[in-house]
VEXTOR-514839 format. One line per 2 residues: their letters; for each residue x, y, z of C-alpha. Coordinates in nm, 3 decimals, decimal comma. Example, Ala and Ser with C-alpha at 12.3 -4.5 7.8 and 13.67 -1.06 7.14 Angstrom:
as> 1,230/-0,450/0,780; 1,367/-0,106/0,714 $
//
This chain:
ms> 0,044/0,006/0,015; 0,148/0,331/-0,091 $
kq> -0,063/0,496/0,296; -0,038/0,346/0,607 $
fa> -0,325/0,240/0,613; -0,636/0,448/0,798 $
sh> -0,503/0,624/1,071; -0,170/0,413/1,111 $
ad> 0,068/0,740/1,033; -0,127/0,889/1,324 $
md> 0,101/0,785/1,642; 0,166/1,178/1,846 $
dk> -0,036/1,188/2,183; -0,252/1,470/2,129 $
vv> -0,312/1,822/2,392; -0,646/1,780/2,567 $
sf> -0,820/2,054/2,625; -1,085/2,114/2,936 $
ek> -1,287/2,443/2,840; -1,571/2,588/3,042 $
ls> -1,858/2,637/2,784; -2,109/2,730/3,068 $
dn> -2,177/2,670/3,455; -2,351/2,356/3,350 $
ay> -2,102/2,238/3,023; -1,819/2,157/2,889 $
ay> -1,608/2,053/2,598; -1,323/1,755/2,635 $
ta> -1,119/1,791/2,324; -0,774/1,686/2,230 $
eg> -0,683/1,799/1,875; -0,899/1,684/1,654 $
dp> -0,927/1,325/1,851; -1,308/1,270/1,896 $
nt> -1,478/1,466/2,098; -1,668/1,391/2,438 $
gv> -1,873/1,644/2,586; -1,989/1,696/2,967 $
ii> -2,305/1,887/3,179; -2,382/1,948/3,556 $
gd> -2,679/1,944/3,705; -2,743/2,023/4,063 $
ea> -2,799/1,639/4,118; -2,591/1,446/3,828 $
vm> -2,339/1,423/3,501; -2,456/1,324/3,220 $
vi> -2,140/1,239/2,910; -2,175/1,281/2,618 $
dt> -1,958/0,994/2,397; -1,747/0,778/2,570 $
qa> -1,400/0,751/2,449; -1,206/0,504/2,292 $
tp> -1,075/0,301/2,584; -1,253/0,292/2,952 $
vm> -0,853/0,396/2,952; -0,889/0,667/2,792 $
aq> -1,232/0,774/2,960; -1,008/0,848/3,319 $
dv> -0,831/1,082/3,179; -1,189/1,254/3,151 $
ir> -1,293/1,146/3,452; -1,048/1,305/3,614 $
ri> -1,080/1,628/3,449; -1,494/1,638/3,603 $
re> -1,364/1,530/3,897; -1,135/1,859/3,917 $
vt> -1,495/2,084/3,846; -1,763/1,865/4,046 $
dk> -1,784/1,576/4,271; -2,191/1,501/4,152 $
pi> -2,247/1,176/4,086; -2,178/1,016/3,670 $
ky> -2,555/0,887/3,591; -2,620/0,909/3,234 $
il> -2,419/0,856/2,941; -2,531/1,001/2,586 $
ls> -2,448/0,741/2,275; -2,476/1,075/2,053 $
hy> -2,431/0,768/1,808; -2,218/0,462/1,703 $
ha> -1,894/0,396/1,644; -1,586/0,209/1,853 $
vr> -1,444/0,479/1,895; -1,661/0,662/2,047 $
vf> -1,832/0,446/2,342; -1,625/0,156/2,492 $
ga> -1,444/0,367/2,743; -1,827/0,386/2,888 $
sa> -1,764/0,088/3,162; -1,465/0,335/3,274 $
yn> -1,811/0,622/3,421; -2,056/0,357/3,614 $
aq> -2,366/0,510/3,561; -2,693/0,426/3,584 $
ei> -2,760/0,423/3,231; -2,644/0,413/2,852 $
la> -2,910/0,637/2,665; -2,918/0,611/2,302 $
sr> -3,180/0,647/2,022; -3,361/0,326/1,932 $
dt> -3,223/0,372/1,594; -2,880/0,314/1,719 $
yd> -2,973/-0,004/1,948; -3,073/-0,141/1,576 $
li> -2,715/-0,013/1,487; -2,529/-0,223/1,752 $
ve> -2,739/-0,463/1,745; -2,699/-0,557/1,314 $
rg> -2,363/-0,424/1,289; -2,212/-0,340/1,642 $
eq> -1,952/-0,668/1,662; -1,800/-0,550/1,247 $
dk> -1,810/-0,201/1,352; -1,541/-0,284/1,696 $
as> -1,319/-0,522/1,535; -1,330/-0,193/1,193 $
ei> -1,225/0,086/1,412; -0,959/-0,082/1,641 $
gr> -0,764/-0,152/1,378; -0,807/0,212/1,138 $
fp> -0,654/0,354/1,490; -0,399/0,172/1,649 $
rl> -0,341/0,480/1,866; -0,656/0,548/2,033 $
fr> -0,680/0,145/2,079; -0,338/0,095/2,210 $
na> -0,536/0,039/2,576; -0,784/-0,214/2,388 $
es> -0,675/-0,469/2,633; -0,903/-0,212/2,938 $
ip> -1,235/-0,244/2,749; -1,434/-0,582/2,847 $
pg> -1,587/-0,842/2,645; -1,874/-0,789/2,476 $
lv> -2,019/-0,485/2,292; -2,146/-0,165/2,467 $
wp> -2,564/-0,193/2,510; -2,793/0,115/2,619 $
tm> -3,016/0,048/2,905; -3,263/0,277/2,808 $
tf> -3,332/0,413/2,416; -3,573/0,633/2,320 $
kg> -3,720/0,796/1,965; -3,739/1,148/1,856 $
em> -3,684/1,280/2,183; -3,642/1,298/2,588 $
tv> -3,593/1,486/2,837; -3,355/1,463/3,120 $
nl> -3,368/1,620/3,442; -3,047/1,635/3,629 $
gn> -3,176/1,875/3,861; -3,260/2,245/3,775 $
le> -3,133/2,172/3,473; -3,363/2,000/3,215 $
vk> -3,128/1,864/2,878; -3,334/1,750/2,540 $
ll> -3,197/1,472/2,347; -3,271/1,541/2,011 $
qv> -3,301/1,307/1,689; -3,296/1,602/1,404 $
gr> -3,205/1,402/1,092; -3,003/1,094/0,965 $
gh> -2,609/1,192/0,863; -2,319/1,025/1,034 $
tk> -2,509/0,724/1,115; -2,896/0,682/1,081 $
gd> -2,845/0,712/1,544; -2,754/1,046/1,485 $
ti> -2,863/1,263/1,832; -2,836/1,529/2,007 $
aw> -2,783/1,682/2,318; -2,981/2,031/2,365 $
lp> -2,935/2,347/2,658; -3,251/2,506/2,571 $
eq> -3,166/2,800/2,792; -2,854/2,821/2,769 $
ki> -2,865/2,793/2,392; -2,526/2,557/2,467 $
lf> -2,557/2,202/2,154; -2,336/1,894/2,182 $
ag> -2,355/1,781/1,781; -2,224/1,427/1,780 $
dl> -2,059/1,373/1,492; -2,287/1,563/1,278 $
ve> -2,022/1,891/1,272; -1,708/1,847/1,283 $
yq> -1,465/2,197/1,318; -1,132/2,184/1,025 $
st> -1,174/1,823/1,112; -1,303/1,569/0,810 $
py> -1,677/1,463/0,822; -1,641/1,042/0,831 $
cg> -1,902/0,986/0,591; -1,866/0,565/0,594 $
da> -2,197/0,545/0,743; -2,380/0,862/0,648 $
yf> -2,696/0,967/0,455; -2,524/1,190/0,187 $
rd> -2,879/1,324/0,082; -3,044/1,352/0,480 $
wp> -2,721/1,472/0,633; -2,827/1,867/0,462 $
tt> -3,060/1,900/0,547; -3,031/1,782/0,956 $
ld> -2,800/2,064/0,907; -3,101/2,272/0,871 $
al> -3,263/2,129/1,135; -2,932/2,170/1,374 $
ss> -2,915/2,595/1,242; -3,297/2,646/1,342 $
fe> -3,196/2,563/1,682; -2,976/2,909/1,683 $
ae> -2,700/2,762/1,907; -2,491/3,032/2,080 $
km> -2,196/2,714/2,168; -2,130/2,405/1,982 $
vp> -1,965/2,160/2,109; -1,879/1,920/1,740 $
gr> -1,824/1,581/1,698; -1,442/1,627/1,611 $
gp> -1,250/1,982/1,653; -1,140/2,278/1,892 $
al> -1,574/2,369/2,083; -1,752/2,625/1,952 $
kd> -1,833/2,959/2,084; -1,994/3,173/1,944 $
at> -2,276/3,230/1,749; -2,026/3,262/1,452 $
ev> -1,894/3,004/1,502; -2,171/2,751/1,517 $
rq> -2,229/2,839/1,211; -1,870/2,825/1,066 $
gl> -1,894/2,463/1,149; -2,192/2,371/1,041 $
ag> -2,160/2,574/0,714; -1,776/2,382/0,673 $
tr> -1,955/2,013/0,731; -2,206/2,085/0,476 $
af> -1,972/2,227/0,192; -1,776/1,890/0,253 $
lt> -2,066/1,677/0,221; -2,190/1,825/-0,069 $
dl> -1,828/1,931/-0,256; -1,736/1,539/-0,220 $
yg> -2,134/1,407/-0,288; -2,158/1,605/-0,538 $
av> -1,861/1,498/-0,732; -1,890/1,160/-0,678 $
nr> -2,286/1,145/-0,834; -2,140/1,352/-1,126 $
gv> -1,921/1,054/-1,125; -2,137/0,786/-1,165 $
ae> -2,382/0,987/-1,419; -2,085/0,975/-1,639 $
gk> -2,048/0,565/-1,601; -1,703/0,586/-1,450 $
dl> -1,577/0,314/-1,182; -1,489/0,378/-0,858 $
kt> -1,121/0,398/-0,825; -1,115/0,626/-1,144 $
iy> -1,368/0,817/-0,932; -1,209/0,857/-0,614 $
re> -0,893/0,978/-0,741; -1,038/1,255/-0,886 $
vy> -1,244/1,303/-0,607; -0,956/1,296/-0,368 $
df> -0,735/1,585/-0,677; -1,034/1,788/-0,637 $
mk> -1,128/1,817/-0,239; -0,741/1,818/-0,166 $
pr> -0,684/2,204/-0,192; -1,018/2,272/0,001 $
ys> -0,956/1,962/0,279; -0,652/1,809/0,270 $
dw> -0,521/1,973/0,647; -0,884/1,955/0,795 $
vi> -0,755/1,606/1,044; -0,802/1,278/0,932 $
fd> -0,847/1,392/0,568; -0,611/1,093/0,411 $
hc> -0,846/0,819/0,689; -1,169/0,945/0,615 $
mp> -1,178/0,999/0,204; -1,173/0,652/0,120 $
fd> -1,487/0,552/0,289; -1,623/0,864/0,167 $
vs> -1,625/0,747/-0,146; -1,686/0,442/-0,127 $
ra> -2,037/0,500/0,088; -2,067/0,772/-0,138 $
yd> -2,100/0,585/-0,468; -2,273/0,337/-0,341 $
ea> -2,560/0,525/-0,223; -2,551/0,730/-0,605 $
mg> -2,532/0,389/-0,756; -2,870/0,345/-0,487 $
ht> -2,797/0,160/-0,234; -3,007/0,397/0,032 $
dp> -2,817/0,208/0,337; -2,440/0,171/0,396 $
ri> -2,313/-0,143/0,375; -2,140/-0,325/0,724 $
wt> -1,763/-0,230/0,760; -1,539/-0,559/0,879 $
dk> -1,208/-0,512/0,864; -1,166/-0,742/0,632 $
rd> -1,316/-0,498/0,408; -1,206/-0,196/0,537 $
le> -0,856/-0,302/0,463; -0,969/-0,421/0,079 $
mw> -1,161/-0,078/-0,004; -0,793/0,075/0,082 $
aq> -0,620/-0,168/-0,103; -0,816/-0,118/-0,391 $
le> -0,813/0,273/-0,373; -0,473/0,284/-0,243 $
g> -0,276/0,045/-0,342 $
//
C-alpha cells in the first residue's frame, strides 16, 4: 500500500483541552480526536460520548472531578462507533442512553464495527485490553426526543435527522443555547461518512441551524464558543459533504468506476480540505459510501476489518 492504512501514521499524543462553556457545560477536546461533552446539573452529570477505551475515559473522569463531585449518572451515545463508546464501562453510569436507531445499529453491526475501528485507530485503541468483552449496550432507548433532568437543569435529547449515521442524537440546553452535536458537525476536521446518508445530512444541518445555538461541541475539533463559530462549523461540514457527494455523483452519472472516481474526487477535494484532521483516513471510506449511495444503495453496507483493508488496497494501493 502506498499510503499507511487509515490512522496508522497518526501515533503522536494530542494536547487535551477541557473548556468551560457555562456553569453546566464543558467540552473535552484533543486536537481533532473524538470529543466528549459534559453536562453538570445540581444532582447528576451526563457524559456525551465516552472515548475509545476505559483508559482514555479515566482522563475525562479526572477532569470532571476537578470541577464537580456529582455522580456521573448518565452516558449519552450520540451514535454508535467504537471509537465513541468503548470507554463507557469506566464511568459506572446508572443509565446509558441512545436512540432506538442507534440500538438497532448495534444489533446489526456492533461486532463488525468494533473490529473495524480497532484496526483503523491503533493510537486510540492502544489500551484495547482494558475494554470489557462484548459490546456497549444502551440501558434506555428513545425515539425522536427525550428529556433528562439533572437537577434544576433539563437536557433535551433529540434526533433531528439522519446524517453521520441513522441514529444521530444531539443534546441541547435550550436556556443556554448550547448544543452537543456529535459527529453531525465537525470543525477543522474531516467528516467521516462511511455510514452516512449524504442526501439527508444537509437537511439535518438545516435543522441544527434552526436552533440558533450560541455554543457547540462538535464531534471533532475545538469547541465553538459563539454563534459565528457555530455557523462556521455548520457551513464547513455542509460544504465538505456537498462538494464530495456532488463530485462522486457526477462521476457515477458519467459511468466511471469507483477507483477512477476516487482519484478524481481526492484531487478535487485535496486543495480545499487536506489540512483538516484525518482527511487521508476518511477519504477512501467517504467516497466508497458516496459511490454506493449514488448507485442506489440507500443504507450503508457494513464495514468489517476485512472489507476495510480490501477497499484501501483497491483505492490506495
